[in-house]
C-alpha positions as CSV (number, residue, x, y, z in Angstrom):
1,M,3.8,-14.0,-16.7
2,A,3.3,-10.5,-15.2
3,T,1.7,-7.8,-17.2
4,I,2.0,-3.9,-17.0
5,T,-0.7,-1.7,-18.1
6,P,-1.0,2.1,-17.8
7,T,-4.3,3.0,-16.2
8,I,-6.4,5.7,-14.5
9,L,-8.0,5.1,-11.0
10,Q,-11.1,6.7,-10.1
11,N,-9.8,8.5,-6.9
12,N,-6.5,9.9,-8.5
13,Q,-8.0,13.0,-10.1
14,R,-6.2,16.1,-8.8
15,K,-7.9,19.4,-8.0
16,D,-6.5,20.8,-11.2
17,G,-8.4,18.3,-13.4
18,R,-5.6,16.2,-14.4
19,W,-5.4,12.3,-13.5
20,V,-2.3,10.7,-12.4
21,V,-1.2,7.7,-14.4
22,V,-0.5,4.6,-12.4
23,Y,0.9,1.2,-13.8
24,Q,-1.3,-2.0,-13.0
25,L,1.0,-4.9,-12.4
26,S,-0.9,-8.1,-12.6
27,H,0.7,-11.4,-11.7
28,K,-1.0,-14.5,-10.6
29,R,-4.5,-13.1,-10.4
30,Q,-3.0,-10.3,-8.1
31,S,-3.0,-6.6,-9.1
32,V,-0.8,-3.9,-7.4
33,Y,-0.4,-0.4,-8.5
34,I,2.9,1.4,-9.3
35,K,2.6,5.4,-8.8
36,T,4.1,7.3,-11.6
37,S,4.7,11.2,-12.1
38,N,2.8,11.4,-15.4
39,L,-0.3,13.3,-15.4
40,I,-3.0,13.4,-18.2
41,R,-5.9,15.6,-19.0
42,E,-9.5,14.5,-19.0
43,S,-9.5,15.4,-22.7
44,N,-7.1,12.5,-23.3
45,L,-9.3,10.0,-21.7
46,N,-12.4,8.0,-23.1
47,K,-15.7,8.2,-21.2
48,D,-14.7,5.0,-19.3
49,K,-11.6,6.5,-18.0
50,T,-9.3,4.7,-20.4
51,I,-6.4,6.4,-22.1
52,K,-7.4,7.3,-26.0
53,Q,-4.3,9.3,-27.5
54,K,-2.1,7.2,-29.3
55,Y,0.9,9.5,-28.5
56,V,0.2,9.3,-25.0
57,I,0.1,5.5,-25.1
58,D,3.3,5.6,-27.1
59,Y,5.1,7.7,-24.5
60,L,3.9,5.3,-21.6
61,A,5.1,2.2,-23.6
62,S,8.5,2.9,-23.4
63,E,8.5,3.1,-19.6
64,V,6.2,-0.2,-19.6
65,K,9.0,-1.7,-21.8
66,K,11.6,-0.8,-19.2
67,L,9.6,-2.3,-16.2
68,E,8.8,-5.4,-18.2
69,H,12.5,-6.0,-18.9
70,K,13.5,-5.8,-15.1
71,I,10.8,-8.6,-14.6
72,F,12.1,-10.7,-17.4
73,M,15.7,-10.4,-16.3
74,L,14.4,-12.3,-13.1
75,G,13.8,-15.4,-15.4
76,M,12.1,-18.2,-13.5
77,R,12.4,-16.3,-10.1
78,A,9.7,-14.2,-11.2
79,E,7.2,-17.2,-11.3
80,R,7.8,-17.8,-7.6
81,M,7.2,-14.3,-6.6
82,T,3.8,-12.6,-5.9
83,A,2.7,-9.2,-7.6
84,A,3.8,-7.2,-4.3
85,Q,7.2,-8.8,-4.4
86,L,7.6,-8.1,-8.1
87,K,6.6,-4.5,-7.5
88,A,9.2,-4.4,-4.6
89,H,12.0,-5.6,-6.9
90,I,11.0,-3.2,-9.8
91,L,11.0,-0.1,-7.4
92,S,14.2,-1.3,-5.4
93,S,16.2,-1.7,-8.6
94,D,15.8,1.9,-9.4
95,E,17.7,3.2,-6.4
96,D,21.3,4.1,-7.1
97,V,24.0,2.3,-5.2
98,D,25.7,4.2,-2.5
99,F,29.5,3.5,-3.4
100,L,30.7,4.2,0.2
101,S,28.0,1.7,1.7
102,F,29.1,-0.9,-1.0
103,C,32.7,-0.6,0.0
104,D,31.9,-1.1,3.7
């Protein structure tokens, strides 16, 4: 079963001192990262660069639940997919369907 964990990568620090939060998608001993627009200050990180503030984790948990729900809706098909394929599915399902293209 795939797991999604909010994390901070060492090379994702911005010039203003904030860190970009990424979601680590782990499946079948493979990991891929999903970029987010969420930023976190260094004061909200532990010394080992893990997120320590409960309200930040709670905020990110709602987004993680949405992503996990998309994987859950795949059912058994998810077991035949790689981590990269699951990432592509999650990101592609966020796109809006163009009605005119759909009608053609």
